[in-house]
KETI-550686 format. One record per residue (C-alpha): residue in three letters; x negated, z, y negated. Coordinates in steps of 0.25 Angstrom, whole numbers, plus 5000, padded with zeros to 4 digits. Layout:
BEGIN
alaXZY ...
***
This chain:
BEGIN
met504051095069 ile502551045063 asp502351125049 ser501951025038 asn500351085038 ser500351025054 phe501050895051 asn500150865038 ser498750925047 arg499350825058 gly499650685049 glu498150715042 ser497550725055 leu498350585060 leu497950515046 ser496450565047 leu496450515061 gly496850365056 lys496050375045 ala494950385054 cys495050275064 trp495550175050 asn494150215043 ser493450175055 ala494050035054 ala493550005040 pro492449925045 phe493349825052 arg494449825040 ala493349775030 ser492749675041 arg494249635045 leu494449595030 arg493349515028 asn493749435042 lys494849415036 asn494549375022 tyr493449275029 ala494649225038 phe495549205026 gly494649135016 asn494149255008 gln492649225011 trp492049254999 gly492549404997 asp491149475002 pro490849584992 ile489349564986 thr488549624977 val487749534965 asp486949624954 gly487749744958 ile488949674956 thr490049674967 met490849554971 thr491249464981 glu490349324986 glu491549234978 glu491349314966 tyr489849294966 ile489749144971 met490849104961 arg490049194950 glu488749114953 gly489848984950 asn489848934963 ile491248904972 pro491449014985 leu491848904995 lys492148935010 asn492548855023 asn493548945029 leu492948925044 ile493449055049 arg494749035046 arg494948915051 leu494148975065 val495349085064 arg496348975063 asn495748895076 val495849005086 leu497249065080 gly497648915084 val497148925098 phe497649055099 arg499049015097 glu499148885105 arg498648985119 leu499749095114 ala500848995113 asp500248955127 thr500449095132 val501649125124 lys502449015134 gly501949115146 trp502649225143 glu503949305147 glu505149285139 ala505249445136 asp503749435132 arg504249325125 arg505349365116 arg504349495112 ala503349415106 ser504449305099 leu504949435092 asn503749485088 asn503149315085 met502049365094 glu501449225094 glu501149235080 leu500749365080 tyr499549355092 ala499049245084 arg499149315070 thr498449435079 met497249355084 glu496849305069 glu496749445065 tyr495949475078 leu495049355075 ile494949415058 ser494649555061 gly494449575078 met495649665079 ala497149645082 val498149755081 his499649745085 arg500649855086 lys501749855096 trp503149945096 ile504449935101 gly505949955092 arg506449865085 arg506349755074 asp507349675066 gly508449735076 ile507649685086 ala507049785098 gly505649745103 val504249755107 trp503649745094 thr501949685090 glu501549715076 ser500249655071 val499349765066 ser498349735054 pro496949785059 asp496849855043 ala498049935047 phe497549995061 phe496650095066 phe496150155080 asp495050245084 pro493650205080 leu492950265093 ala493750155102 arg492850085109 asp493850025121 phe494349865115 arg495649895124 gly495950025115 his495950105129 asp495050215121 leu495750225109 thr496250365104 val496850305090 val497550185084 gly498550165073 gln499050095060 ile499150115047 his500550065042 glu501050035027 leu502450025029 pro503450025017 thr504250135012 glu505650095018 leu504950055032 phe504250175032 leu505550265031 ala506150195040 glu505150205052 phe504750355048 ala506050425042 arg507050485056 asp508150535047 glu508750535034 glu507950665028 glu506450595034 tyr506850475026 ala507250565015 arg505950635014 leu505050525019 ser505450425006 ala505350554997 val503850555002 tyr503550385006 gly504750334998 gly503850304985 glu502850234993 pro503150054996 lys502250095007 val501750195017 arg500650215023 val501050255038 met499750275048 glu500150265062 ile499250325073 trp499150345088 arg498150445096 arg497850435108 ser497950595114 arg497850665126 leu498850765128 pro499350875139 arg500550855142 arg501650855155 leu502050735164 leu503550795168 his504350745179 asp505950735173 pro506650715186 ala507950695180 ala507550575171 gly506450525182 arg505250525172 leu504150565169 leu503950645156 arg502550665147 val502750815139 asp501950885129 glu501351015136 glu501851115127 val503251045127 trp503251055143 arg502951225140 asn504051225132 ser505151155138 pro505851225151 ser506451085156 leu505051025155 arg504551115164 arg505351115175 met505150985177 arg503750935187 ser502450915176 arg501150885177 trp500050915164 leu499150795160 ile498350755149 asp499350655142 asp498550505135 val499550495124 trp499550415111 arg500250495100 tyr500550415089 ala500850455073 phe501350405061 val500850465047 thr500850445033 ser499650445024 ser500050585018 gly499850635032 glu501250645037 val501450625050 leu502650545052 arg502950515067 glu502150555080 gly502350555093 asp501950505107 ser501750355109 pro503250315114 leu502550175119 pro502850165135 gly501350175139 gly500950295127 gly499950195120 his499950165105 pro500650035100 phe499349955097 val498749835103 phe497549795095 ala496249715098 ala494749725092 tyr493549635095 pro492549655102 phe492849795099 leu491349835104 asp491049975099 gly492349975092 glu491749855083 ile492749735078 his492249605077 ser493249505072 phe492949325075 val493149315061 gly491849405057 asp491049335066 met491349215057 ile490949255042 asp489549245043 gln489749085046 gln490849085035 arg489949135027 tyr488749055030 thr489748935028 asn490348975015 arg488948995009 leu488648865013 ile489648775007 thr489648864995 leu488048814995 tyr488248674997 asp489548674986 trp488548734976 val487348624980 ile488348514978 arg488648574965 ala487448614960 ser486948454964 ala488048404957 lys487548464944 
***
């Protein structure tokens, strides 16, 4: 039985760890928002300060009596890259095995991959989350697209393959009904969670995965013909387990926890995945010294030059006509 003080302390510790990782990615999120604005046409939205007054570039140009024109080169280029990607992806899918095509069809993977590529071009990072279960009554392996805005990981990671990760996670904004369906295991817990969180339209839950190295026992169960890994304390307190052949080891394991914004640990445990890892698949470019730079970000200066040029031409033409 875990006392409430330990329960709250553990939840607060997890929240602090996730918050530190989240805060470290603030510059990336700001860059992603700017890149997204430029990609979808909001290209005069950068803030500037004139005579002590902060405003957007668009507001300043209009205040000066000019028209903030733009020629969206970035969106055109992104569409061209996506078009080539979709064509090559369609050819690749034709060579997949039947089982792979079935899973791809259930997840609408062709569209998911294309939209993931779009995100990768805009922000420099793409994230998927894998899980096994039932969706709409169908059992299968499912892939979810995760917004980089809701994703965080160890800020000290430097391996672009993710081999040196120690923390990874996601912020979930769940409608209250879905939250109760996911985390209430019985009627009593449903009533308790409803009383605490039922007044809110959404509940924020942090999913955090930590890589731990724990002392454990590797056991051979001759009756079931399998190997078991159990905590050292569990092994010491179980006579039946102590009768099995065993070996002490340091186990490299990913552990998960779901924590509310108030610090309540809703669920935690070792990774249930076959390989014992975390469920996230992500790529960041170029990830040199942990930095992330996008394709769109490299185009912004050229886009700004083009916009200023056509705006200047428009002003000269209108001034000449007068």
